[in-house]
Residue, then its C-alpha position, 0 to 999 in steps of 0.5 A: m493488465a498493463l502490457a508490461a506487466l503482461a510481458l513480465k508475467l510471461l518472461f519470468p512466470v515462476r520467478s519467486r524474487p522481485l525483478v529490482e532487489g529491495k526489502l520484502v515487507h509483510g503488508t499491503a500496497v495501494a497507490i492513491d492518485g500516484y502516491g504509495v500508501l503501505i498498510t502494515g499490521k499483524a497477520g489478520s489485522g485488516k490489511s486487505d480488508l482496508a485496502l479493498r476499501l480504498i480500492d473501492r474509492g479509487a486506489l490501484l492495488i500495488a501488492d498484496d501480502s508481500v510488498n518489495v520496497m526498493l530505494n530510488g536515491d532517497e526515496a522508497v517505491l514500492s512494487c509487487m512481485p511479478n507472481i502475485e501481481g494483480r491479486m489480492e486475497v479477499r476474505n470469504l471470496g478467495i484470491l481475486d484479480f484487480d487493476t494494479a499500479t505497477s509502482a509507487p513512491l512511498t509516502l505514507c505508511v499506515v500501521l494497523e492496531s486495534g484501538a489506536k490512540r485518538y490523537p496522532d504524534e506529531n511528525s511521526t515517522i518510520e524507517i523502510a528499506g532506509a527510507r524515512v516515511h510518515k507514518i499513522l496508527l489507525d484501527p482498521f475496522e472503523a468505518s471511516a478508516a479508508i477516508k482517514v487514509e486519504l486525508a492523511l495522505g491529502g495532509l502530506k501532499g498539501h492539500s486541503a481536506a476538502n480535497a482528499h478524495v478525487 
């Protein structure tokens, strides 16, 4: 755990609001190569499951279940409330500790939807906390879902599909 995160936990152990005011979003957030990915969907839609598969591929957890999204200029930034930092609920195993990224610029929003349509809308975006963000619809339980997130993020970062996973 990062020294700064540990210091925050010691200074604010029961704080129930984020240190920096922002918008709390029901979802899970991970950082891939320093770029933030917000995973949203209905309760039980597979947000934590997809995040776990991304973490297995090298992503870092930012927040699970409740994500703080704040504006820094015109850029949205993802962060975690201190009281849940580094923890994620893994179904059938409980709440587990993970390595984390303190924050990351929100680059991609993944909206989980069973039976998501086959072809995406071009230049699909969503407004989150006052910022426009690229959005993809994804069926979370497809075996390739984590790879599709990396490919979409790689396309936004200007990389080819062959370089999407690091």
